[in-house]
C-alpha positions in Angstrom: 12.3 27.4 0.5 12.8 27.7 -3.0 15.4 26.0 -4.9 17.9 27.4 -7.6 18.4 25.6 -10.4 21.7 23.8 -10.4 24.6 25.2 -12.6 25.6 22.1 -15.4 28.5 21.9 -17.0 28.6 19.7 -20.4 30.7 17.3 -18.6 27.7 17.2 -15.9 25.4 16.9 -18.5 27.3 13.6 -20.1 27.7 12.0 -16.9 24.1 12.6 -16.0 21.9 11.5 -19.2 22.7 7.8 -18.4 23.0 8.0 -14.9 21.0 5.2 -12.8 17.6 6.4 -10.9 17.2 4.8 -7.8 13.7 3.8 -6.6 13.7 4.6 -2.9 10.2 4.7 -1.7 6.9 2.8 -2.8 3.2 2.3 -2.5 0.7 0.8 -3.8 -3.1 -0.6 -3.3 -4.2 -3.0 -5.4 -6.4 -6.2 -5.2 -6.1 -8.1 -2.4 -3.2 -6.1 -1.1 -3.3 -2.8 0.6 0.6 -1.9 0.2 3.7 -3.5 -0.7 4.1 -6.1 2.2 0.7 -7.3 1.7 1.2 -7.1 -2.1 4.6 -9.3 -1.7 3.1 -12.0 0.2 0.1 -12.7 -2.5 3.0 -12.8 -5.1 5.2 -15.1 -3.5 2.2 -17.1 -2.0 1.0 -17.8 -5.6 -2.4 -15.9 -4.7 -4.9 -14.8 -7.5 -7.1 -11.8 -6.4 -9.3 -12.0 -8.8 -13.4 -12.0 -7.2 -16.8 -11.2 -8.0 -17.4 -7.5 -8.9 -18.8 -5.9 -5.7 -22.2 -5.7 -5.1 -21.9 -1.8 -4.8 -19.8 -1.1 -7.8 -22.1 -0.8 -10.4 -25.4 1.6 -10.6 -28.6 -0.2 -10.3 -29.5 -2.1 -13.6 -26.6 -1.1 -15.6 -25.3 -2.9 -18.0 -22.1 -5.5 -17.8 -20.5 -7.7 -19.2 -18.2 -9.0 -16.4 -18.7 -11.3 -13.5 -15.2 -11.2 -12.1 -12.2 -9.3 -12.0 -9.7 -7.5 -9.5 -11.3 -4.8 -7.1 -10.2 -2.4 -3.9 -12.6 -2.2 -1.2 -14.1 1.1 0.0 -12.8 3.1 -3.6 -15.0 5.9 -1.9 -13.3 6.2 1.0 -11.5 9.3 1.2 -9.8 11.5 4.8 -10.6 14.7 3.1 -9.6 16.7 6.1 -6.3 15.1 6.2 -5.5 17.0 3.5 -7.1 19.8 4.2 -10.2 19.5 1.2 -13.5 20.3 2.2 -15.9 17.5 2.2 -17.8 19.1 -1.0 -15.0 19.5 -2.9 -13.3 15.9 -2.6 -17.1 14.6 -3.5 -16.8 16.6 -6.8 -12.7 14.5 -7.1 -12.4 11.6 -9.0 -11.9 8.7 -6.6 -8.4 8.3 -9.1 -7.1 11.8 -7.6 -7.8 10.7 -4.2 -5.9 7.5 -4.2 -3.1 9.3 -5.9 -2.9 11.8 -3.2 -3.2 8.8 -0.3 -0.4 6.7 -2.6 2.1 9.7 -2.5 2.0 10.6 0.7 2.4 7.0 1.7 5.4 6.7 -0.6 7.0 9.5 0.6 6.9 8.1 4.2 8.0 4.9 3.1 11.1 6.5 1.7 11.6 8.0 4.8 11.0 11.8 3.4 8.4 14.0 5.1 6.1 15.3 2.9 6.5 18.5 3.5 10.0 19.0 4.0 10.1 18.5 -0.3 7.6 21.9 -0.2 9.5 24.4 -2.8 11.2 22.0 -4.3 12.1 20.7 -8.0 10.4 17.4 -7.1 8.3 16.4 -10.1 4.9 14.1 -10.2 4.0 11.8 -13.2 0.7 9.9 -13.2 -0.1 7.5 -15.9 -4.0 6.9 -16.3 -6.7 6.2 -19.0 -10.0 6.0 -17.3 -12.5 9.0 -17.4 -15.0 6.8 -15.3 -16.2 9.0 -12.7 -16.4 12.0 -15.3 -19.3 9.6 -17.2 -20.9 8.8 -14.2 -21.3 12.4 -13.0 -22.8 13.5 -15.7 -25.4 10.7 -16.3 -27.0 13.0 -13.1 -27.0 16.2 -15.4 -26.3 19.3 -14.5 -27.3 19.0 -11.4 -25.1 17.3 -10.4 -22.2 20.1 -11.3 -20.6 22.2 -9.1 -18.0 24.7 -8.6 -15.6 22.0 -7.9 -16.4 19.6 -10.6 -14.3 21.4 -13.4 -11.2 20.6 -11.4 -12.5 17.3 -9.9 -12.7 15.4 -12.9 -10.1 16.5 -14.9 -7.3 14.0 -15.5 -4.3 16.4 -15.8 -5.0 17.6 -12.2 -4.4 13.9 -11.0 -0.8 14.9 -10.9 -1.5 18.8 -10.7 -3.0 18.2 -7.1 -0.3 16.1 -5.7 2.3 18.9 -6.7 -0.4 21.6 -5.5 -0.9 20.2 -1.7 2.9 19.3 -1.6 4.2 22.2 -2.8 6.5 21.0 -5.7 7.5 22.7 -8.5 9.2 20.4 -10.7 7.1 19.0 -14.0 3.5 17.9 -13.2 2.1 15.5 -16.1 -0.7 13.1 -16.3 0.2 10.6 -19.1 -2.4 8.8 -21.7 -0.9 6.6 -23.8 -3.6 3.7 -23.3 -2.2 0.6 -21.4 1.5 1.6 -21.0 0.8 4.9 -19.6 2.1 4.1 -16.3 5.4 2.9 -17.5 5.8 5.9 -19.7 5.2 7.9 -16.6 7.9 5.9 -15.2 10.2 6.6 -18.3 9.4 10.5 -18.3 10.2 10.9 -14.6 13.8 9.2 -15.0 14.4 11.8 -17.9 13.5 14.7 -15.8 15.8 13.4 -13.1 18.9 13.0 -15.8 18.4 16.3 -17.4 18.2 18.0 -14.3 14.3 19.5 -14.6 13.7 17.4 -11.3 15.8 16.4 -8.0 13.4 13.7 -7.1 9.9 12.5 -8.6 6.9 10.9 -7.6 6.2 8.3 -10.9 2.5 6.6 -10.7 -0.1 5.0 -12.1 -3.8 4.7 -11.1 -6.9 2.8 -12.8 -10.6 2.6 -11.3 -13.2 1.1 -12.9 -16.7 2.8 -11.9 -18.5 2.4 -15.1 -20.0 -0.9 -16.1 -20.4 0.4 -19.3 -16.7 0.5 -20.2 -16.9 -3.7 -19.5 -19.5 -3.8 -22.3 -16.8 -1.6 -24.8 -14.1 -4.5 -23.9 -15.8 -7.4 -24.3 -17.2 -6.2 -27.9 -13.8 -5.4 -28.7 -12.8 -8.9 -28.1 -10.5 -8.2 -25.0 -12.3 -10.0 -22.2 -12.0 -13.7 -21.1 -15.0 -15.6 -21.2 -14.2 -17.4 -17.9 -12.5 -14.8 -15.9 -9.3 -16.0 -15.5 -6.0 -14.6 -17.3 -3.8 -17.5 -19.2 -0.6 -15.5 -20.1 1.3 -16.8 -22.9 -1.0 -19.9 -21.8 -2.7 -22.2 -24.9 -6.2 -21.2 -23.3 -5.6 -17.7 -23.7 -8.6 -15.8 -25.2 -8.4 -12.4 -22.9 -7.8 -10.5 -19.9 -9.6 -10.1 -17.1 -9.9 -6.3 -15.6 -8.3 -5.1 -12.7 -7.8 -2.0 -10.7 -5.8 0.2 -8.2 -2.5 2.3 -7.9 1.1 2.5 -7.2 3.3 5.4 -6.7 7.5 5.1 -6.5 9.7 7.5 -5.3 12.7 7.9 -7.1 15.8 9.8 -7.3 19.4 9.7 -8.9 21.7 7.0 -7.4 24.5 9.4 -6.5 21.8 11.3 -4.4 20.0 8.4 -2.9 23.4 6.9 -2.0 24.6 9.8 -0.4 21.6 10.2 1.3 22.0 7.1 3.0 18.5 5.8 1.6 17.2 2.2 1.3 17.2 1.2 -2.5 14.5 -1.4 -3.7 16.4 -1.2 -7.0 17.7 0.8 -9.6 16.4 2.3 -13.2 19.3 1.0 -15.7 17.5 2.7 -18.7 14.0 2.5 -20.5 12.9 3.4 -24.0 9.5 4.5 -25.7 8.3 3.8 -29.2 5.2 3.5 -31.6 4.2 0.8 -33.6 3.6 3.4 -36.6 1.6 1.6 -39.2 0.4 -1.8 -39.2 -2.3 -4.0 -39.8 -4.8 -2.2 -37.8 -4.6 0.3 -35.3 -4.5 -2.1 -32.1 -2.6 -4.9 -33.8 1.0 -5.0 -32.4 4.4 -4.6 -34.1 6.9 -7.3 -33.4 9.2 -5.1 -34.9 8.5 -2.3 -32.5 8.4 -4.0 -29.3 11.5 -5.7 -30.1 13.1 -2.2 -30.8 12.1 -0.6 -27.6 13.7 -3.4 -25.5 17.1 -3.2 -27.3 17.1 0.5 -27.3 16.0 0.4 -23.1 19.2 -2.3 -22.8 21.4 0.0 -25.4 20.5 3.1 -22.8 21.1 0.7 -19.5 24.1 -0.3 -21.3 23.3 -4.1 -20.3 23.5 -7.3 -22.6 21.1 -9.4 -23.4 22.7 -12.3 -21.4 22.7 -10.5 -18.3 19.0 -10.1 -18.3 17.7 -13.2 -15.7 14.0 -11.8 -15.8 11.4 -10.1 -17.7 7.9 -9.3 -16.9 5.6 -9.5 -19.5 3.0 -7.2 -20.6 1.3 -10.2 -20.8 -2.4 -9.9 -21.1 -3.6 -13.2 -22.0 -4.8 -12.6 -25.6 -4.1 -15.2 -28.5 -2.7 -12.2 -30.3 -0.9 -10.3 -28.0 1.1 -13.3 -26.3 2.6 -14.7 -29.3 3.8 -11.0 -31.0 5.6 -10.2 -27.6 7.0 -13.8 -27.0 8.5 -13.0 -30.7 9.8 -9.9 -30.1 11.1 -10.8 -26.2 12.7 -13.8 -27.8 14.6 -11.9 -31.3 15.8 -9.2 -28.4 17.0 -11.1 -25.4 16.6 -14.9 -25.8 18.5 -15.8 -28.9 21.5 -18.0 -28.4 20.1 -18.9 -24.5 20.4 -22.7 -23.8 17.8 -24.3 -21.5 19.8 -23.5 -18.4 20.4 -20.2 -19.4 16.6 -19.7 -20.7 14.9 -16.2 -19.9 12.3 -16.3 -16.8 9.1 -15.1 -17.7 5.8 -13.9 -16.0 2.9 -12.0 -15.7 1.2 -10.0 -12.6 -1.8 -9.9 -14.6 -2.6 -13.5 -13.4 -3.0 -12.4 -9.9 -4.6 -9.1 -9.9 -6.0 -8.5 -13.6 -4.9 -6.3 -16.2 -4.9 -2.6 -14.5 -4.5 -0.8 -17.7 -3.7 2.8 -16.9 -1.7 1.7 -14.1 -0.3 -1.7 -15.4 2.9 -1.1 -16.3 3.8 0.6 -12.4 2.0 -2.9 -10.7 4.8 -5.0 -12.9 7.5 -2.7 -11.7 6.3 -3.0 -8.1 6.5 -6.4 -8.6 9.7 -6.9 -10.0 11.5 -4.7 -7.6 10.1 -6.5 -4.8 11.6 -9.6 -6.6 14.8 -8.3 -6.4 14.1 -6.6 -3.2 13.8 -10.0 -1.8 16.0 -12.1 -4.4 12.8 -14.6 -4.8 11.2 -14.8 -8.4 7.4 -15.5 -7.7 5.3 -17.7 -9.9 2.9 -16.9 -12.5 -0.8 -18.6 -12.3 -3.2 -20.2 -14.5 -0.1 -21.5 -16.5 -0.1 -25.3 -17.6 0.6 -25.5 -21.9 2.1 -22.9 -24.0 0.4 -21.2 -26.3 0.9 -23.1 -29.4 1.9 -20.2 -31.5 4.8 -19.4 -28.8 8.2 -22.0 -29.1 9.4 -21.1 -26.0 12.5 -23.5 -26.4 13.3 -22.0 -29.7 12.8 -18.2 -28.3 15.3 -19.0 -25.4 12.2 -17.7 -22.8 11.0 -19.9 -19.6 7.9 -19.5 -17.8 8.3 -19.0 -13.8 5.8 -21.7 -12.8 7.3 -21.6 -9.5 8.5 -19.4 -7.0 12.2 -19.8 -6.7 15.7 -18.0 -6.4 17.0 -15.8 -9.5 18.5 -18.3 -12.3 22.0 -17.1 -11.2 21.9 -15.4 -7.6 25.3 -14.9 -8.0 25.4 -12.5 -10.6 24.0 -9.0 -10.3 20.4 -9.2 -10.8 18.8 -7.6 -14.1 15.2 -7.5 -15.0 13.1 -6.0 -17.7 9.5 -4.7 -17.5 7.4 -4.4 -20.4 4.2 -2.3 -21.0 2.0 -1.9 -24.5 -0.7 0.5 -25.6 -3.4 -0.7 -27.3 -2.8 2.3 -29.8 1.1 0.9 -30.2 2.6 3.1 -27.4 5.5 0.7 -26.2 7.4 0.9 -23.1 10.3 -1.3 -21.6 12.1 -0.7 -18.6 15.4 -2.0 -17.2 15.7 -2.6 -13.0 18.7 -4.1 -11.3 19.6 -4.6 -7.6 20.8 -1.6 -6.2 24.7 -1.2 -5.4 26.5 -2.5 -2.4 27.0 0.1 0.0 29.3 0.1 2.9 27.3 0.5 6.1 28.2 3.0 8.9 29.5 0.9 11.6 27.8 1.6 14.8 29.4 2.0 18.0 29.4 -0.2 21.2 25.8 0.0 22.6 27.2 -0.2 26.2 26.0 -2.6 29.1 22.6 -0.9 29.4 19.9 -1.3 26.8 18.6 1.8 25.4 15.4 3.3 26.4 13.7 4.2 23.1 10.6 6.1 22.1 8.6 5.3 19.3 6.3 8.5 18.9 2.8 8.2 16.7 1.0 10.7 15.8 -2.5 11.1 13.9 -5.0 14.1 12.6 -7.6 13.0 15.3 -7.7 10.5 17.9 -9.3 7.8 15.9 -6.2 8.4 13.9 -3.8 8.2 16.4 -5.2 4.6 17.4 -5.1 3.6 13.6 -2.0 4.2 13.1 -0.2 2.6 16.5 -2.3 -0.5 15.5 -1.1 -0.7 11.7 2.5 -0.4 13.1 2.3 -2.9 16.0 0.8 -5.5 13.1 3.7 -4.1 10.9 6.0 -4.6 13.7 4.8 -8.2 15.0 4.8 -9.6 11.2 8.1 -8.8 10.8 8.8 -10.3 14.1 6.7 -13.4 13.0 8.0 -13.7 9.7 11.9 -13.5 10.5 12.7 -10.4 9.6 12.7 -7.9 12.1 13.2 -4.3 11.8 15.7 -3.2 14.8 13.9 -1.3 17.3 16.3 2.1 17.1 15.8 2.0 13.2 11.7 2.3 14.0 12.4 4.8 16.7 14.6 6.9 13.9 12.1 6.8 11.1 9.0 7.4 13.5 10.6 10.9 15.0 12.8 12.2 11.7 10.8 11.2 8.8 6.8 11.5 9.8 5.0 14.0 9.8 4.2 15.1 12.9 0.4 15.3 13.5 -1.2 17.2 16.5 -2.6 14.0 18.4 0.4 12.3 19.5 1.6 9.0 21.5 5.0 8.2 22.7 6.2 5.0 23.9 9.2 4.7 25.8 10.8 1.1 26.0 14.0 -0.4 26.5 12.8 -3.8 24.6 10.8 -4.9 22.0 7.7 -6.7 24.2 7.8 -3.1 26.2 7.4 -1.2 22.7 4.6 -3.5 21.3 2.9 -3.6 24.3 2.8 0.3 24.4 1.8 0.1 21.1 -1.2 -1.6 21.4 -1.8 0.3 24.6 -2.4 3.2 22.3 -4.2 1.5 19.6 -7.0 0.3 22.1 -6.6 3.9 24.1 -5.8 2.2 27.1 -3.0 3.9 29.5 0.1 2.1 30.3 3.5 2.5 32.0 5.8 4.2 29.6 2.9 5.6 27.3 2.3 9.2 27.5 -1.0 10.6 25.0 -1.8 13.8 24.3 -3.1 16.8 22.0 -0.3 19.2 20.8 -1.3 23.0 21.8 -0.1 25.7 20.3 3.5 26.9 21.3 6.6 27.8 20.7 9.7 25.3 22.1 12.7 26.6 24.5 15.9 25.0 25.3 17.6 26.0 28.8 21.3 25.1 29.3 22.7 24.9 33.1 25.3 26.1 34.6 27.8 25.0 37.3 27.2 22.8 40.2 24.8 20.3 37.6 28.0 18.3 37.1 28.6 14.5 37.8 31.3 11.5 37.1 30.6 10.1 34.0 28.0 12.2 33.1 26.6 11.3 29.2 29.0 8.8 29.0 26.2 6.1 28.6 24.3 8.5 26.1 28.2 8.4 25.0 28.1 4.3 24.3 25.0 4.3 22.7 24.2 7.3 20.5 26.6 7.6 18.0 25.3 11.3 17.2 26.4 12.2 21.2 29.2 10.5 20.6 30.2 12.9 17.9 29.3 15.7 18.9 31.2 15.3 22.5 34.4 14.1 20.6 34.4 17.4 18.1 33.7 19.4 21.5 36.6 17.9 23.5 38.6 18.2 20.6 38.0 22.0 20.3 38.1 22.3 24.6 41.6 20.2 24.8 44.5 22.4 23.4 43.3 24.9 26.1 43.9 22.4 29.3 45.8 20.7 30.8 43.8 17.4 30.9 41.6 15.9 28.3 37.7 16.9 29.1 36.9 13.2 28.3 39.2 11.8 31.0 38.1 14.4 33.7 34.4 13.2 32.6 35.2 9.6 32.9 37.2 9.7 36.2 35.7 12.8 37.7 39.2 13.9 38.2 39.4 17.9 39.2 36.0 17.6 38.3 34.9 19.8 40.9 37.5 22.4 40.0 36.5 25.2 37.9 38.4 25.3 35.3 37.3 22.2 34.3 34.1 21.7 35.3 32.7 24.7 33.2 34.4 22.8 30.0 32.9 19.6 30.8 29.2 21.0 31.0 29.5 22.7 28.0 30.8 19.3 26.2 27.9 17.5 27.7 25.5 20.4 27.0 26.8 20.5 23.1 26.3 17.0 22.6 23.0 16.6 24.2 21.7 18.8 22.3 22.8 17.2 19.2 21.5 14.3 20.1 18.1 15.8 20.9 18.0 17.6 17.2 18.6 14.4 15.6 15.7 13.3 17.8 13.5 16.1 15.0 13.4 18.4 18.1 14.5 21.7 17.4 13.9 24.9 19.7 12.3 28.3 18.8 14.2 29.3 21.6 17.6 29.3 23.7 18.6 30.8 27.1 21.2 29.5 29.4 22.6 30.0 33.1 26.1 30.8 33.6 28.6 28.8 31.4 24.9 27.3 29.9 24.8 31.4 28.3 28.0 30.2 25.9 26.8 26.8 25.2 23.1 28.7 24.1 25.0 30.9 22.4 26.8 28.6 20.3 23.8 26.7 19.4 22.4 30.1 18.3 24.8 30.6 16.0 26.6 33.4 17.7 29.8 31.4 18.2 31.1 28.8 16.3 32.1 25.6 18.2 36.4 26.8 17.9 35.2 30.2 19.1 33.4 29.1 22.4 35.4 26.5 23.1 38.0 29.1 23.4 36.0 31.6 25.2 34.6 28.5 27.5 38.4 27.6 28.6 39.5 31.3 29.2 36.3 32.0 31.4 36.8 29.2 33.2 40.7 29.7 33.8 39.7 33.3 35.0 36.9 32.3 37.5 39.5 29.2 38.9 41.9 32.1 39.7 39.5 34.4 40.9 39.7 35.1 44.8 37.8 32.2 46.6 35.3 32.6 49.1 32.7 34.4 47.4 29.1 33.5 47.9 25.7 33.4 46.1 22.5 35.0 47.2 18.8 33.7 45.6 16.2 35.7 46.2 12.8 34.6 45.9 10.3 37.2 44.9 6.5 37.2 44.0 
């Protein structure tokens, strides 16, 4: 389905120009962390992921100026078949392309969005990066290494374009290179695209992989690298950064739409700004005035006063020139007039994972969003004494040295994130906690625990088992941390917000222990009670709606008490039926009074069948065909759209009354035919 551009009025434009943007999904692959949960564990625990260069990373004999850094494991691993990419084409693809594809899929699933549901939509993709390592590495092998897929495989623009191509997205699709500020600039551009109506949703990303040893020599001779492999942001020992690598993707929506969709919101981007240093004392010499201006511009756009901001995630590279400039600019913009108790807290994720350069901004933003989500500020590492050129007290700044609550948790939590490129392109983003949204009150759950399905799927048997193992580990970890996700929420997400692959497992259980035991059995390839595993075969789904004779007192009432979707649909059907009857259908079903009289039997069956269909539909099951027997024919016709609920109810009750008044004593004959 192709979306038509929305009709926009002048009033709409004025309103949307500054509309907050909600972050509804995220994914990341960072040193020491294969996802947001692991990343938060690393951050909140004050852990450094800096380690030795992997033994297989550089080509043998390649010149390297680096002994330590932040690295990913197995950067060459990629499930090409999952994305429908041939092995030959995958081999020609920059691993940065591969990583962004995986992260885009994971972020959408984290947002509760089935990736295929976006096909044809005006969803945009903005990816920040600066590396061409794979291109240079490939060309070292000469023309023999070039294939028909090389041109698209190594083109940086295709990093964003391939996501749009594979998911069928029609919004803007751009790879952004503003050096080290690339990924935060990508976030800024994504927000602007949403606000001006180009996009209905956006993926904002950053990626950086260090594949070429020669780049470390370039950075060393430029004077950027730390001599001892430690990043000392804002510290007196600062002498350069430690390289890092990884990537992250955020799923963005206008706040109003995210609230209307019932999305889980990590945080809200209130405003952002981008500028450039212009002429300075040198191409790579930062401008404190320009940095101050971009911070002020972002806060003006956000409508946030300086005193509202409690934390800023620094660019914080740990360089003797850059740190004092950043501190001066930040203090002038946001620190003026703050007392010691109100000092602006600052930190830098580069002390944990290294400088991700093209992906540095997105890493800092994800850290800050997680800090908002968990309402905790994680510590900076490697800080003992401030750089002598940074007077923290005078600037109104305080380095976040220990994990702690936000300085004033009773106020709305507001933070800033900075990212600066070596060519002078500066970006600052203002983020805040999401607004409080009134939750939907669940109906009573009844006296019996619900039997819940946890549905897991994979492209093959191994992928299925791996998915089951990951889910079991996630649920167990959340339970152990005292942050359990309700079993019903997991069931809903698995059934409605995941792509269904050909190899599937359904785990049925009424309690957490049974569901986890079933998941582990699926992960280990074992049979177990309540576990059904198999591979889908081509075919279509049909629903058959029953006729008279299946009725019983209390039918569907446990479902009514357990599932709000069933209850709502049942109440709507009863409201359409009751004006035509002398006794409410709900009373008939609950008490059994007159249930065996055709006048009430048929409307009762109709109400339960409609509600049962709506419940199954909410689980993500939709038929290709519907059929019915006797009164079930009318239910099937309503479900197929032949009759609306009002007309179907009138037809059901009229038919039931006529049959009730018909001459009694009729018979039915059934013939079995070969």
